Each structure stands twice: as structure tokens, then as C-alpha cells.
MOPAC internal coordinates of N, CA, C and O (Angstrom, degrees):
PM7 1SCF
backbone

  N    0.0000 0     0.00 0     0.00 0    0    0    0
  C    1.4401 1     0.00 0     0.00 0    1    0    0
  C    1.5217 1   112.06 1     0.00 0    2    1    0
  O    1.2310 1   119.67 1   171.44 1    3    2    1
  N    1.3009 1   118.24 1    -8.56 1    3    2    1
  C    1.4580 1   120.48 1   178.01 1    5    3    2
  C    1.5159 1   113.82 1    77.43 1    6    5    3
  O    1.2310 1   119.92 1  -155.16 1    7    6    5
  N    1.3261 1   117.76 1    24.84 1    7    6    5
  C    1.4544 1   120.46 1  -179.16 1    9    7    6
  C    1.5296 1   112.20 1  -100.11 1   10    9    7
  O    1.2310 1   120.31 1   173.16 1   11   10    9
  N    1.3155 1   117.01 1    -6.84 1   11   10    9
  C    1.4670 1   120.96 1   178.69 1   13   11   10
  C    1.5227 1   108.86 1  -101.44 1   14   13   11
  O    1.2310 1   120.96 1   -25.82 1   15   14   13
  N    1.2910 1   115.76 1   154.18 1   15   14   13
  C    1.4608 1   120.04 1   177.04 1   17   15   14
  C    1.5131 1   111.52 1   -69.58 1   18   17   15
  O    1.2310 1   120.71 1   -35.07 1   19   18   17
  N    1.3153 1   116.24 1   144.93 1   19   18   17
  C    1.4624 1   121.65 1   177.06 1   21   19   18
  C    1.5246 1   107.03 1  -111.10 1   22   21   19
  O    1.2310 1   120.48 1   -68.09 1   23   22   21
  N    1.3100 1   116.69 1   111.91 1   23   22   21
  C    1.4507 1   121.57 1  -178.18 1   25   23   22
  C    1.5214 1   109.87 1  -101.70 1   26   25   23
  O    1.2310 1   120.41 1   -57.18 1   27   26   25
  N    1.3200 1   116.83 1   122.82 1   27   26   25
  C    1.4547 1   121.25 1   173.46 1   29   27   26
  C    1.5202 1   106.88 1  -104.34 1   30   29   27
  O    1.2310 1   121.05 1   -63.90 1   31   30   29
  N    1.3456 1   115.59 1   116.10 1   31   30   29
  C    1.4564 1   121.47 1  -176.03 1   33   31   30
  C    1.5108 1   108.13 1  -122.90 1   34   33   31
  O    1.2310 1   120.95 1   -45.41 1   35   34   33
  N    1.3223 1   115.80 1   134.59 1   35   34   33
  C    1.4512 1   121.58 1   177.32 1   37   35   34
  C    1.5219 1   108.66 1  -134.29 1   38   37   35
  O    1.2310 1   120.53 1   -60.54 1   39   38   37
  N    1.3125 1   116.59 1   119.46 1   39   38   37
  C    1.4565 1   120.55 1   178.86 1   41   39   38
  C    1.5160 1   113.42 1    64.26 1   42   41   39
  O    1.2310 1   120.25 1  -149.27 1   43   42   41
  N    1.3233 1   117.14 1    30.73 1   43   42   41
  C    1.4461 1   121.25 1  -179.75 1   45   43   42
  C    1.5169 1   114.04 1    82.44 1   46   45   43
  O    1.2310 1   119.94 1   178.06 1   47   46   45
  N    1.3357 1   117.72 1    -1.94 1   47   46   45
  C    1.4531 1   121.56 1  -179.66 1   49   47   46
  C    1.5233 1   109.28 1  -103.23 1   50   49   47
  O    1.2310 1   120.59 1   -49.30 1   51   50   49
  N    1.3159 1   116.49 1   130.70 1   51   50   49
  C    1.4623 1   121.58 1   179.29 1   53   51   50
  C    1.5219 1   108.04 1   -78.25 1   54   53   51
  O    1.2310 1   120.93 1   -61.01 1   55   54   53
  N    1.3290 1   115.83 1   118.99 1   55   54   53
  C    1.4595 1   121.19 1  -178.91 1   57   55   54
  C    1.5254 1   112.57 1   -95.12 1   58   57   55
  O    1.2310 1   120.07 1   146.23 1   59   58   57
  N    1.3349 1   117.47 1   -33.77 1   59   58   57
  C    1.4523 1   120.82 1  -170.49 1   61   59   58
  C    1.5227 1   108.95 1  -155.18 1   62   61   59
  O    1.2310 1   119.61 1   -49.75 1   63   62   61
  N    1.3157 1   118.36 1   130.25 1   63   62   61
  C    1.4668 1   121.87 1   175.58 1   65   63   62
  C    1.5225 1   109.13 1  -140.91 1   66   65   63
  O    1.2310 1   120.47 1   -80.47 1   67   66   65
  N    1.2936 1   116.71 1    99.53 1   67   66   65
  C    1.4590 1   122.54 1   175.10 1   69   67   66
  C    1.5195 1   108.50 1  -151.20 1   70   69   67
  O    1.2310 1   120.65 1   -11.12 1   71   70   69
  N    1.3069 1   116.37 1   168.88 1   71   70   69
  C    1.4557 1   121.18 1   175.07 1   73   71   70
  C    1.5271 1   108.81 1   -79.39 1   74   73   71
  O    1.2310 1   121.37 1   -34.76 1   75   74   73
  N    1.3109 1   114.98 1   145.24 1   75   74   73
  C    1.4546 1   119.16 1   178.75 1   77   75   74
  C    1.5222 1   109.81 1   -72.80 1   78   77   75
  O    1.2310 1   120.64 1   -31.71 1   79   78   77
  N    1.3159 1   116.37 1   148.29 1   79   78   77
  C    1.4615 1   121.17 1   175.09 1   81   79   78
  C    1.5225 1   107.94 1   -86.74 1   82   81   79
  O    1.2310 1   121.06 1   -59.12 1   83   82   81
  N    1.3090 1   115.58 1   120.88 1   83   82   81
  C    1.4588 1   121.19 1   179.41 1   85   83   82
  C    1.5201 1   108.91 1  -133.59 1   86   85   83
  O    1.2310 1   121.17 1   -17.77 1   87   86   85
  N    1.3079 1   115.37 1   162.23 1   87   86   85
  C    1.4544 1   120.42 1   176.36 1   89   87   86
  C    1.5214 1   108.43 1  -114.70 1   90   89   87
  O    1.2310 1   121.12 1  -111.13 1   91   90   89
  N    1.2969 1   115.47 1    68.87 1   91   90   89
  C    1.4522 1   121.88 1  -177.47 1   93   91   90
  C    1.5286 1   109.27 1  -107.49 1   94   93   91
  O    1.2310 1   120.96 1   -52.93 1   95   94   93
  N    1.3095 1   115.77 1   127.07 1   95   94   93
  C    1.4568 1   119.37 1   179.33 1   97   95   94
  C    1.5269 1   111.07 1   -68.14 1   98   97   95
  O    1.2310 1   120.76 1   146.31 1   99   98   97
  N    1.3189 1   116.16 1   -33.69 1   99   98   97
  C    1.4640 1   119.52 1   178.80 1  101   99   98
  C    1.5258 1   110.15 1   -65.76 1  102  101   99
  O    1.2310 1   120.32 1   135.54 1  103  102  101
  N    1.3346 1   117.00 1   -44.46 1  103  102  101
  C    1.4620 1   120.57 1   179.20 1  105  103  102
  C    1.5275 1   110.59 1   -63.11 1  106  105  103
  O    1.2310 1   120.16 1   141.11 1  107  106  105
  N    1.3173 1   117.30 1   -38.89 1  107  106  105
  C    1.4619 1   120.92 1   177.76 1  109  107  106
  C    1.5257 1   110.95 1   -63.79 1  110  109  107
  O    1.2310 1   120.68 1   136.51 1  111  110  109
  N    1.3305 1   116.30 1   -43.49 1  111  110  109
  C    1.4643 1   120.40 1   179.01 1  113  111  110
  C    1.5284 1   111.00 1   -64.60 1  114  113  111
  O    1.2310 1   120.00 1   139.12 1  115  114  113
  N    1.3290 1   117.61 1   -40.88 1  115  114  113
  C    1.4594 1   120.55 1   179.11 1  117  115  114
  C    1.5264 1   111.35 1   -67.52 1  118  117  115
  O    1.2310 1   120.23 1   143.54 1  119  118  117
  N    1.3378 1   117.17 1   -36.46 1  119  118  117
  C    1.4685 1   120.10 1   177.00 1  121  119  118
  C    1.5282 1   110.72 1   -66.79 1  122  121  119
  O    1.2310 1   120.42 1   140.85 1  123  122  121
  N    1.3286 1   116.80 1   -39.15 1  123  122  121
  C    1.4679 1   119.80 1   177.52 1  125  123  122
  C    1.5221 1   110.52 1   -64.84 1  126  125  123
  O    1.2310 1   120.41 1   140.00 1  127  126  125
  N    1.3353 1   116.82 1   -40.00 1  127  126  125
  C    1.4616 1   120.64 1   178.01 1  129  127  126
  C    1.5253 1   110.56 1   -65.79 1  130  129  127
  O    1.2310 1   120.34 1   139.82 1  131  130  129
  N    1.3231 1   116.95 1   -40.18 1  131  130  129
  C    1.4641 1   120.78 1   179.54 1  133  131  130
  C    1.5190 1   110.74 1   -65.86 1  134  133  131
  O    1.2310 1   120.38 1   141.74 1  135  134  133
  N    1.3149 1   116.88 1   -38.26 1  135  134  133
  C    1.4663 1   120.98 1  -179.77 1  137  135  134
  C    1.5276 1   111.40 1   -66.10 1  138  137  135
  O    1.2310 1   120.16 1   151.62 1  139  138  137
  N    1.3182 1   117.30 1   -28.38 1  139  138  137
  C    1.4629 1   120.30 1  -179.10 1  141  139  138
  C    1.5278 1   112.89 1   -81.51 1  142  141  139
  O    1.2310 1   119.47 1   176.46 1  143  142  141
  N    1.3184 1   118.62 1    -3.54 1  143  142  141
  C    1.4677 1   122.06 1  -177.94 1  145  143  142
  C    1.5201 1   113.34 1   -84.72 1  146  145  143
  O    1.2310 1   119.78 1  -174.90 1  147  146  145
  N    1.3111 1   118.03 1     5.10 1  147  146  145
  C    1.4622 1   120.97 1  -175.61 1  149  147  146
  C    1.5245 1   112.68 1   -58.11 1  150  149  147
  O    1.2310 1   119.80 1   141.45 1  151  150  149
  N    1.3134 1   117.98 1   -38.55 1  151  150  149
  C    1.4662 1   121.51 1  -177.37 1  153  151  150
  C    1.5279 1   112.91 1  -104.16 1  154  153  151
  O    1.2310 1   119.99 1  -173.57 1  155  154  153
  N    1.3354 1   117.63 1     6.43 1  155  154  153
  C    1.4644 1   120.66 1  -177.81 1  157  155  154
  C    1.5221 1   110.88 1   -68.97 1  158  157  155
  O    1.2310 1   120.84 1   -37.69 1  159  158  157
  N    1.3096 1   116.00 1   142.31 1  159  158  157
  C    1.4645 1   121.43 1  -178.58 1  161  159  158
  C    1.5281 1   110.20 1  -103.74 1  162  161  159
  O    1.2310 1   120.11 1  -135.07 1  163  162  161
  N    1.3175 1   117.40 1    44.93 1  163  162  161
  C    1.4611 1   121.43 1   177.89 1  165  163  162
  C    1.5309 1   109.00 1  -131.70 1  166  165  163
  O    1.2310 1   120.80 1     6.98 1  167  166  165
  N    1.3271 1   116.08 1  -173.02 1  167  166  165
  C    1.4579 1   120.49 1  -176.57 1  169  167  166
  C    1.5346 1   112.15 1   -61.26 1  170  169  167
  O    1.2310 1   120.33 1   137.79 1  171  170  169
  N    1.3228 1   116.98 1   -42.21 1  171  170  169
  C    1.4727 1   119.26 1  -177.64 1  173  171  170
  C    1.5229 1   111.66 1   -67.52 1  174  173  171
  O    1.2310 1   119.89 1   143.78 1  175  174  173
  N    1.3266 1   117.82 1   -36.22 1  175  174  173
  C    1.4563 1   120.57 1   175.39 1  177  175  174
  C    1.5178 1   111.71 1   -65.19 1  178  177  175
  O    1.2310 1   121.01 1   139.32 1  179  178  177
  N    1.3277 1   115.68 1   -40.68 1  179  178  177
  C    1.4634 1   121.00 1   176.77 1  181  179  178
  C    1.5327 1   110.87 1   -63.49 1  182  181  179
  O    1.2310 1   120.95 1   137.99 1  183  182  181
  N    1.3387 1   115.79 1   -42.01 1  183  182  181
  C    1.4632 1   120.60 1   178.05 1  185  183  182
  C    1.5326 1   110.61 1   -61.83 1  186  185  183
  O    1.2310 1   120.56 1   134.37 1  187  186  185
  N    1.3356 1   116.54 1   -45.63 1  187  186  185
  C    1.4667 1   120.82 1  -179.31 1  189  187  186
  C    1.5277 1   111.12 1   -60.23 1  190  189  187
  O    1.2310 1   120.30 1   133.62 1  191  190  189
  N    1.3228 1   117.03 1   -46.38 1  191  190  189
  C    1.4657 1   119.76 1  -179.42 1  193  191  190
  C    1.5304 1   111.87 1   -65.59 1  194  193  191
  O    1.2310 1   120.06 1   142.32 1  195  194  193
  N    1.3391 1   117.49 1   -37.68 1  195  194  193
  C    1.4631 1   120.79 1   179.57 1  197  195  194
  C    1.5333 1   111.00 1   -65.66 1  198  197  195
  O    1.2310 1   120.29 1   135.75 1  199  198  197
  N    1.3207 1   117.05 1   -44.25 1  199  198  197
  C    1.4666 1   120.69 1   179.82 1  201  199  198
  C    1.5274 1   110.53 1   -69.58 1  202  201  199
  O    1.2310 1   120.02 1   146.59 1  203  202  201
  N    1.3451 1   117.57 1   -33.41 1  203  202  201
  C    1.4665 1   120.76 1   177.08 1  205  203  202
  C    1.5279 1   110.69 1   -61.45 1  206  205  203
  O    1.2310 1   120.74 1   137.40 1  207  206  205
  N    1.3269 1   116.19 1   -42.60 1  207  206  205
  C    1.4714 1   119.28 1   178.03 1  209  207  206
  C    1.5229 1   111.78 1   -64.26 1  210  209  207
  O    1.2310 1   120.25 1   143.45 1  211  210  209
  N    1.3185 1   117.14 1   -36.55 1  211  210  209
  C    1.4699 1   120.63 1  -177.14 1  213  211  210
  C    1.5252 1   112.89 1   -78.46 1  214  213  211
  O    1.2310 1   120.30 1   132.21 1  215  214  213
  N    1.3525 1   117.03 1   -47.79 1  215  214  213
  C    1.4628 1   120.92 1  -168.26 1  217  215  214
  C    1.5163 1   115.51 1  -115.04 1  218  217  215
  O    1.2310 1   119.83 1   162.80 1  219  218  217
  N    1.3048 1   117.93 1   -17.20 1  219  218  217
  C    1.4604 1   120.92 1  -175.08 1  221  219  218
  C    1.5204 1   110.33 1   105.27 1  222  221  219
  O    1.2310 1   121.14 1   -16.25 1  223  222  221
  N    1.3240 1   115.43 1   163.75 1  223  222  221
  C    1.4547 1   120.38 1  -172.63 1  225  223  222
  C    1.5276 1   114.66 1   -66.89 1  226  225  223
  O    1.2310 1   118.24 1   135.35 1  227  226  225
  N    1.3450 1   120.96 1   -44.65 1  227  226  225
  C    1.4708 1   118.71 1  -178.57 1  229  227  226
  C    1.5302 1   113.16 1   -60.46 1  230  229  227
  O    1.2310 1   120.23 1   137.65 1  231  230  229
  N    1.3143 1   117.16 1   -42.35 1  231  230  229
  C    1.4627 1   119.72 1   179.69 1  233  231  230
  C    1.5214 1   111.14 1   -72.12 1  234  233  231
  O    1.2310 1   120.02 1   148.59 1  235  234  233
  N    1.3227 1   117.57 1   -31.41 1  235  234  233
  C    1.4590 1   120.73 1   177.32 1  237  235  234
  C    1.5280 1   110.84 1   -67.56 1  238  237  235
  O    1.2310 1   120.29 1   142.27 1  239  238  237
  N    1.3097 1   117.05 1   -37.73 1  239  238  237
  C    1.4615 1   120.77 1   177.28 1  241  239  238
  C    1.5224 1   110.02 1   -62.58 1  242  241  239
  O    1.2310 1   120.22 1   135.00 1  243  242  241
  N    1.3220 1   117.18 1   -45.00 1  243  242  241
  C    1.4651 1   120.98 1   179.87 1  245  243  242
  C    1.5236 1   111.00 1   -65.64 1  246  245  243
  O    1.2310 1   119.92 1   136.91 1  247  246  245
  N    1.3241 1   117.75 1   -43.09 1  247  246  245
  C    1.4653 1   120.95 1  -179.85 1  249  247  246
  C    1.5223 1   111.56 1   -64.35 1  250  249  247
  O    1.2310 1   120.27 1   139.02 1  251  250  249
  N    1.3258 1   117.08 1   -40.98 1  251  250  249
  C    1.4594 1   120.59 1   179.73 1  253  251  250
  C    1.5246 1   110.63 1   -70.72 1  254  253  251
  O    1.2310 1   120.08 1   142.96 1  255  254  253
  N    1.3322 1   117.46 1   -37.04 1  255  254  253
  C    1.4645 1   120.63 1   176.17 1  257  255  254
  C    1.5218 1   110.25 1   -63.99 1  258  257  255
  O    1.2310 1   119.99 1   142.61 1  259  258  257
  N    1.3241 1   117.62 1   -37.39 1  259  258  257
  C    1.4653 1   121.36 1   177.14 1  261  259  258
  C    1.5294 1   110.36 1   -64.49 1  262  261  259
  O    1.2310 1   120.39 1   138.53 1  263  262  261
  N    1.3212 1   116.85 1   -41.47 1  263  262  261
  C    1.4671 1   120.75 1   177.92 1  265  263  262
  C    1.5292 1   110.08 1   -65.07 1  266  265  263
  O    1.2310 1   119.90 1   138.86 1  267  266  265
  N    1.3239 1   117.80 1   -41.14 1  267  266  265
  C    1.4635 1   121.16 1   176.94 1  269  267  266
  C    1.5301 1   111.07 1   -62.96 1  270  269  267
  O    1.2310 1   120.31 1   141.34 1  271  270  269
  N    1.3268 1   117.01 1   -38.66 1  271  270  269
  C    1.4633 1   120.99 1   178.55 1  273  271  270
  C    1.5268 1   110.49 1   -63.54 1  274  273  271
  O    1.2310 1   120.26 1   140.06 1  275  274  273
  N    1.3301 1   117.10 1   -39.94 1  275  274  273
  C    1.4638 1   120.45 1   178.07 1  277  275  274
  C    1.5268 1   110.83 1   -65.89 1  278  277  275
  O    1.2310 1   120.11 1   141.80 1  279  278  277
  N    1.3308 1   117.40 1   -38.20 1  279  278  277
  C    1.4605 1   120.63 1   177.94 1  281  279  278
  C    1.5262 1   110.58 1   -65.47 1  282  281  279
  O    1.2310 1   120.62 1   133.92 1  283  282  281
  N    1.3250 1   116.43 1   -46.08 1  283  282  281
  C    1.4656 1   120.70 1   179.96 1  285  283  282
  C    1.5225 1   110.77 1   -62.46 1  286  285  283
  O    1.2310 1   120.02 1   138.01 1  287  286  285
  N    1.3282 1   117.57 1   -41.99 1  287  286  285
  C    1.4672 1   120.75 1   178.83 1  289  287  286
  C    1.5258 1   110.26 1   -61.83 1  290  289  287
  O    1.2310 1   120.28 1   136.60 1  291  290  289
  N    1.3235 1   117.08 1   -43.40 1  291  290  289
  C    1.4607 1   120.37 1   179.68 1  293  291  290
  C    1.5199 1   111.03 1   -62.80 1  294  293  291
  O    1.2310 1   120.41 1   137.03 1  295  294  293
  N    1.3347 1   116.82 1   -42.97 1  295  294  293
  C    1.4615 1   120.24 1   179.84 1  297  295  294
  C    1.5225 1   111.55 1   -64.00 1  298  297  295
  O    1.2310 1   120.23 1   140.04 1  299  298  297
  N    1.3244 1   117.16 1   -39.96 1  299  298  297
  C    1.4634 1   120.05 1  -179.54 1  301  299  298
  C    1.5220 1   112.26 1   -73.37 1  302  301  299
  O    1.2310 1   120.05 1   144.18 1  303  302  301
  N    1.3250 1   117.52 1   -35.82 1  303  302  301
  C    1.4651 1   119.45 1  -176.72 1  305  303  302
  C    1.5276 1   112.43 1   -77.67 1  306  305  303
  O    1.2310 1   120.04 1   147.83 1  307  306  305
  N    1.3370 1   117.53 1   -32.17 1  307  306  305
  C    1.4639 1   119.61 1  -179.48 1  309  307  306
  C    1.5187 1   113.07 1   -97.41 1  310  309  307
  O    1.2310 1   119.99 1   168.00 1  311  310  309
  N    1.3260 1   117.63 1   -12.00 1  311  310  309
  C    1.4692 1   123.82 1   179.41 1  313  311  310
  C    1.5282 1   111.91 1    56.55 1  314  313  311
  O    1.2310 1   120.70 1  -137.74 1  315  314  313
  N    1.3005 1   116.27 1    42.26 1  315  314  313
  C    1.4560 1   120.30 1   175.55 1  317  315  314
  C    1.5172 1   109.67 1  -113.88 1  318  317  315
  O    1.2310 1   120.95 1   -17.19 1  319  318  317
  N    1.3137 1   115.79 1   162.81 1  319  318  317
  C    1.4557 1   121.24 1  -178.11 1  321  319  318
  C    1.5312 1   110.23 1   -81.39 1  322  321  319
  O    1.2310 1   121.04 1   -25.21 1  323  322  321
  N    1.3285 1   115.62 1   154.79 1  323  322  321
  C    1.4622 1   120.91 1   178.32 1  325  323  322
  C    1.5205 1   108.88 1   -75.88 1  326  325  323
  O    1.2310 1   120.83 1   -51.43 1  327  326  325
  N    1.3158 1   116.01 1   128.57 1  327  326  325
  C    1.4591 1   122.41 1   178.09 1  329  327  326
  C    1.5185 1   107.01 1  -130.30 1  330  329  327
  O    1.2310 1   120.52 1   -67.62 1  331  330  329
  N    1.3305 1   116.61 1   112.38 1  331  330  329
  C    1.4707 1   122.03 1  -173.14 1  333  331  330
  C    1.5342 1   113.69 1   -55.35 1  334  333  331
  O    1.2310 1   118.21 1   130.69 1  335  334  333
  N    1.3315 1   121.01 1   -49.31 1  335  334  333
  C    1.4752 1   119.29 1  -177.57 1  337  335  334
  C    1.5186 1   113.64 1   -63.30 1  338  337  335
  O    1.2310 1   119.76 1   139.08 1  339  338  337
  N    1.3238 1   118.07 1   -40.92 1  339  338  337
  C    1.4658 1   119.15 1  -178.97 1  341  339  338
  C    1.5151 1   111.59 1   -70.21 1  342  341  339
  O    1.2310 1   119.71 1   142.75 1  343  342  341
  N    1.3321 1   118.17 1   -37.25 1  343  342  341
  C    1.4553 1   119.94 1   177.39 1  345  343  342
  C    1.5176 1   111.83 1   -70.73 1  346  345  343
  O    1.2310 1   120.19 1   145.89 1  347  346  345
  N    1.3141 1   117.24 1   -34.11 1  347  346  345
  C    1.4605 1   120.24 1   177.07 1  349  347  346
  C    1.5201 1   109.74 1   -62.91 1  350  349  347
  O    1.2310 1   120.11 1   135.42 1  351  350  349
  N    1.3205 1   117.39 1   -44.58 1  351  350  349
  C    1.4639 1   120.74 1   179.01 1  353  351  350
  C    1.5251 1   110.57 1   -65.37 1  354  353  351
  O    1.2310 1   120.06 1   139.72 1  355  354  353
  N    1.3244 1   117.48 1   -40.28 1  355  354  353
  C    1.4735 1   120.77 1  -179.46 1  357  355  354
  C    1.5233 1   111.10 1   -68.49 1  358  357  355
  O    1.2310 1   119.73 1   140.03 1  359  358  357
  N    1.3353 1   118.13 1   -39.97 1  359  358  357
  C    1.4534 1   121.20 1  -178.32 1  361  359  358
  C    1.5309 1   111.78 1   -71.11 1  362  361  359
  O    1.2310 1   120.09 1   149.37 1  363  362  361
  N    1.3016 1   117.43 1   -30.63 1  363  362  361
  C    1.4651 1   119.33 1   178.43 1  365  363  362
  C    1.5247 1   110.79 1   -68.15 1  366  365  363
  O    1.2310 1   120.28 1   154.10 1  367  366  365
  N    1.3437 1   117.07 1   -25.90 1  367  366  365
  C    1.4620 1   120.14 1   177.60 1  369  367  366
  C    1.5133 1   112.03 1   -76.92 1  370  369  367
  O    1.2310 1   119.60 1   156.99 1  371  370  369
  N    1.3383 1   118.37 1   -23.01 1  371  370  369
  C    1.4775 1   120.65 1  -176.95 1  373  371  370
  C    1.4913 1   112.48 1   -81.13 1  374  373  371
  O    1.2310 1   120.10 1   180.00 1  375  374  373

């Protein structure tokens, strides 16, 4: 989906670190969802604002979309319902 960093390393030296450009509808939807978390009063909103202060808004959107993708994958693979307190505790450990 192009939400993870792509590191090109040669001889132990990092040459390139950016997200790949892809045309994925899922990645676009996750980025739009991440962008809307700016005013959210939950863990994901707090995460988005913290990363925005550290790295800037474009990288914060990608990082939050990646976290949302991991949550969605977990929900689909385990077939369990989303529960905010348990996911907050699990995400703080990651």
C-alpha cells in the first residue's frame, strides 16, 4: 500500500528513505481517515498530533495511516470487534 518507508542502503550507507508512490485506493482512504484525526479526542488523534509536532503533517498522515492499516489488518485477521481501551493499551506497547 506504500505506507511503509522504503530504505535503499548500499554498503551500510542509507541512500534513500521515503514512502513509495502508489495508486492504491485503500492507502488513499486510510490517509484521508488519518487526516481527519486532527481534532479527535482518542489515542489515534493524540498519536497524530504528537507525530505532527515531531515530523510535520505529511509524514504524520502517512504514519497514522500505517497505524490504521495495522489495526484494520488485525481486526480482519482475528475477526474480533474493535474495542478502544484494549487497542489503546496494545498500541502503547508497540
